C-alpha positions in Angstrom: 97.1 115.9 55.4 100.8 116.9 55.6 99.7 120.4 56.8 97.6 118.9 59.6 100.5 116.7 60.8 102.7 119.8 60.8 100.3 121.7 62.9 99.9 118.8 65.4 103.7 118.5 65.6 104.0 122.3 66.0 101.5 122.3 68.8 103.2 119.4 70.6 106.6 121.2 70.3 105.0 124.4 71.8 103.5 122.4 74.7 106.8 120.6 75.1 108.7 123.8 75.4 106.2 125.3 77.8 106.1 122.1 79.9 109.8 121.7 80.1 110.4 125.3 81.4 107.4 124.9 83.8 108.9 121.7 85.2 112.3 123.3 85.5 111.2 126.4 87.2 108.7 124.6 89.5 111.5 122.3 90.5 113.6 125.2 91.5 110.7 126.8 93.3 110.0 123.6 95.3 113.7 123.3 96.2 113.9 126.9 97.3 110.6 126.8 99.4 111.8 123.7 101.2 115.3 125.1 101.7 113.8 128.3 103.2 112.3 126.2 106.0 115.9 125.3 107.0 117.2 128.9 106.7 118.0 129.7 103.1 119.7 128.5 99.9 121.7 125.3 100.1 125.1 124.4 98.6 126.3 120.8 98.6 130.1 121.3 99.2 131.1 117.8 100.3 134.7 118.0 101.5 135.4 121.3 99.6 136.8 124.1 101.7 135.7 127.8 102.0 135.6 130.0 99.0 134.5 133.5 98.2 130.8 134.3 97.8 129.5 131.6 100.1 128.7 133.7 103.2 125.1 133.1 104.5 124.5 130.0 102.5 123.4 126.7 104.1 125.9 124.0 103.2 126.4 120.3 103.5 130.1 119.7 104.5 131.6 116.2 105.1 134.9 115.3 106.5 136.9 114.1 109.5 136.7 116.2 112.7 140.0 118.0 113.0 140.9 119.1 116.5 143.1 122.2 116.3 143.3 123.0 120.0 142.7 120.0 122.3 140.5 120.3 125.4 142.2 120.1 128.8 141.0 119.4 132.3 143.4 121.6 134.4 142.4 120.1 137.8 143.3 116.6 136.9 145.8 117.3 134.2 143.9 115.3 131.6 144.0 116.1 127.9 142.4 114.4 124.9 142.8 114.8 121.2 139.0 115.1 120.8 136.4 117.8 120.2 134.9 117.5 123.7 136.2 116.2 127.0 133.7 115.4 129.8 134.5 114.7 133.4 132.0 112.6 135.4 132.1 112.6 139.1 130.0 110.0 141.1 129.7 109.5 144.8 128.8 106.2 146.6 125.5 107.2 148.4 122.3 106.0 149.9 119.3 105.8 147.5 115.7 105.4 148.5 113.9 102.7 146.5 110.1 102.6 146.4 108.3 99.5 145.1 104.5 100.0 145.6 104.1 100.6 149.3 107.5 99.2 150.3 110.5 101.4 150.9 114.1 100.1 151.1 117.6 101.6 150.9 120.7 100.7 149.0 124.0 102.3 148.3 125.1 103.0 144.7 127.2 105.4 142.6 125.2 108.5 141.7 126.5 111.6 139.8 124.6 114.1 141.9 124.1 114.7 145.6 121.2 112.7 146.9 119.4 114.7 149.7 118.8 112.1 152.4 116.9 114.6 154.5 113.8 113.9 152.3 114.0 110.2 152.8 111.1 108.6 154.6 113.5 107.0 157.0 116.6 109.3 157.1 118.1 107.8 160.2 121.0 105.6 159.4 120.9 106.7 155.7 122.6 110.1 155.8 124.5 111.2 152.7 127.2 113.9 152.4 125.6 117.2 151.5 127.8 118.1 148.5 130.5 116.9 146.2 134.1 118.2 146.8 134.7 117.9 143.0 132.2 118.7 140.3 131.7 117.2 136.9 132.6 119.5 134.0 132.8 119.7 130.3 135.8 121.0 128.4 135.6 122.0 124.8 138.4 122.1 122.3 139.7 125.6 121.5 138.9 125.1 117.8 137.5 122.2 115.8 137.2 122.1 112.0 135.3 120.0 109.5 136.0 120.5 105.8 138.0 123.6 106.4 135.3 125.3 108.5 135.4 126.0 112.2 132.4 124.6 114.2 130.5 127.0 116.4 129.9 125.9 120.0 126.3 124.7 119.2 127.6 122.4 116.4 130.5 121.3 118.5 128.1 120.1 121.3 126.0 118.4 118.6 128.8 116.1 117.5 127.6 112.5 118.1 129.2 109.5 119.9 131.0 108.8 123.1 134.3 107.1 124.0 135.8 106.3 127.4 139.1 108.0 128.1 141.7 106.1 130.1 143.1 108.5 132.8 146.8 109.3 132.6 148.1 108.9 136.1 151.4 110.6 135.1 149.5 113.8 134.4 147.7 113.8 137.7 148.8 116.6 140.2 150.6 115.2 143.2 147.9 116.3 145.7 145.2 114.3 143.8 147.6 111.4 143.1 147.7 111.0 146.9 143.9 110.7 147.2 143.0 108.8 144.0 144.1 105.5 142.5 143.4 104.1 139.1 140.8 101.3 139.0 139.6 100.0 135.6 138.9 103.1 133.5 138.4 105.6 136.4 140.0 107.2 139.4 138.6 106.4 142.8 139.2 107.4 146.5 138.1 103.9 147.6 140.9 102.0 149.3 139.1 98.9 148.2 137.5 99.8 144.8 135.5 96.5 144.6 134.0 97.3 148.0 133.4 101.1 148.1 132.2 102.9 151.2 129.7 105.7 151.7 131.2 109.0 150.5 133.8 107.5 148.2 134.3 109.3 144.9 134.7 108.0 141.4 136.0 110.2 138.6 135.9 109.2 134.9 136.2 110.9 131.6 134.5 110.4 128.2 135.2 112.1 124.9 133.3 112.8 121.7 135.3 111.0 119.1 137.1 112.8 116.2 135.4 110.8 113.5 134.1 111.5 110.0 130.8 113.5 110.1 128.5 115.4 107.9 127.5 118.9 109.0 124.5 120.9 107.7 124.7 124.5 108.8 125.1 128.1 107.7 128.4 129.7 106.7 129.4 132.8 108.7 132.9 133.7 107.5 135.0 130.6 108.0 132.6 129.3 110.7 129.6 127.0 110.5 126.7 128.2 112.7 123.0 127.3 113.1 120.9 129.0 110.4 119.5 132.3 111.9 116.2 132.2 110.0 115.3 128.5 110.1 111.5 128.0 110.6 112.1 124.4 111.6 113.4 125.7 114.9 116.9 124.1 114.6 118.8 125.3 111.6 121.5 122.6 111.6 122.2 118.9 111.7 125.2 116.7 112.4 125.4 113.0 111.4 128.1 110.3 111.6 129.8 109.5 108.3 129.6 111.0 104.8 125.9 111.4 104.3 124.2 112.7 101.2 122.1 115.9 101.2 119.0 113.8 100.8 119.9 112.0 104.1 120.5 115.2 106.0 117.4 117.1 104.7 115.1 114.5 103.2 112.2 117.1 103.0 114.2 119.2 100.5 113.7 118.0 96.9 116.8 117.9 94.8 117.1 121.0 92.5 116.8 120.2 88.7 120.2 119.5 87.1 121.4 121.3 83.9 119.0 124.2 84.5 120.3 126.5 81.8 120.5 123.6 79.2 116.8 122.8 80.0 115.9 126.4 79.6 117.6 126.7 76.2 116.0 123.4 75.0 112.6 124.7 76.1 113.1 127.9 74.1 114.3 125.9 71.0 111.2 123.5 71.3 108.8 126.5 71.5 110.5 128.3 68.6 110.4 125.1 66.4 106.7 124.6 67.3 105.9 128.2 66.4 107.8 127.9 63.1 105.8 124.8 62.1 102.5 126.6 62.9 103.3 129.5 60.7 101.5 129.5 57.3 103.7 128.0 54.6 104.1 131.3 52.9 105.6 132.7 56.1 108.2 130.0 56.6 111.1 131.9 55.2 114.5 132.6 56.8 113.2 136.0 57.7 110.3 134.6 59.7 112.6 132.5 61.8 112.6 135.7 63.9 108.8 135.6 64.2 109.0 132.0 65.4 111.8 132.9 67.8 109.8 135.8 69.2 106.6 133.7 69.6 108.6 130.9 71.3 110.3 133.3 73.7 107.0 135.0 74.5 105.4 131.7 75.4 108.3 130.3 77.5 109.0 133.6 79.2 105.3 134.1 80.1 105.0 130.6 81.6 108.2 131.0 83.7 107.4 134.5 84.7 104.0 133.4 86.0 105.6 130.8 88.2 108.1 133.2 89.8 105.8 136.1 90.4 105.3 136.8 94.1 108.3 134.6 95.0 111.4 136.1 93.5 111.0 139.4 91.8 114.5 139.2 90.2 113.8 135.8 88.5 110.3 136.9 87.6 111.5 140.1 86.2 114.2 138.4 84.1 111.6 136.0 82.6 109.2 139.0 82.0 112.0 140.6 80.1 112.4 137.5 77.9 108.6 137.5 77.3 108.6 141.2 76.5 111.5 140.9 74.1 109.8 137.9 72.4 106.6 139.9 72.0 108.4 142.9 70.6 110.3 140.7 68.1 107.1 138.9 67.0 105.1 142.2 66.6 108.0 143.7 64.6 108.1 140.8 62.2 104.3 140.7 61.8 104.2 144.4 60.9 107.2 144.0 58.6 105.5 141.2 56.7 102.3 143.2 56.2 104.0 146.2 54.7 
């Protein structure tokens, strides 16, 4: 009866060791396969800065946007301590409005030239052909998050928008003679509340320097979109300190305490093999036989999972299985001599 319980317990320990290493390695494989869709292996750095050996890794970096070289609009002398400064230019123009079969015309602020030559009734509704001033975007010279510089693609992906109040003191004298401040924009209207055809309105908005989470690839001290992402994007930027699961919800979390789990799996398999040995073989010498059998089982299970995916990992586990088999064979031969 006692021998039967020992065998059952031994078999359960063997299965436990094999199951634990299988769960651990499968978890690593699932994480790696999902991460590969985004471009490669992922490191969760949080607010940690650059360190050696991270080149090419995908990382989650969180922190406040730090503008090192602020953007500047040289035509209007406007500067902002923000990652991106955008100038909007609108002209008061005629617009053609169609409602079913009815056509009517109204004047409104539009940020592009409206070609009145294509109106159904162009007479009396002619618009200026072009804008004397164009809308433009001005990027900061360098923007950093968590110690990394953002590439232009990531810089333009920063979310949010804030209105910038124009600084009249910075306006060049020639433009100061043509524009006046009204609310949060500059206008050429002599009566801003009653604009006339052809009047201009110039305003600015900025992307705020707020706390963000960036998911991208490390290239030196720069964050760039992943070059080999099969998802067609290779990066993400979100407001606030977001967890890795929020940024890439399709990537399962890698198992924690991987090496501890592997050691425990080996110990379970070795203990199970020891209990399954005949009573006459359970001596301190035959601990080596149990160790070899346990290593053979655990190594073979892990090797089978990694084959065809990672030859280095598969080869390492094959070495563990081979060493276990060699140890077990040696002890079996030694015990029969």
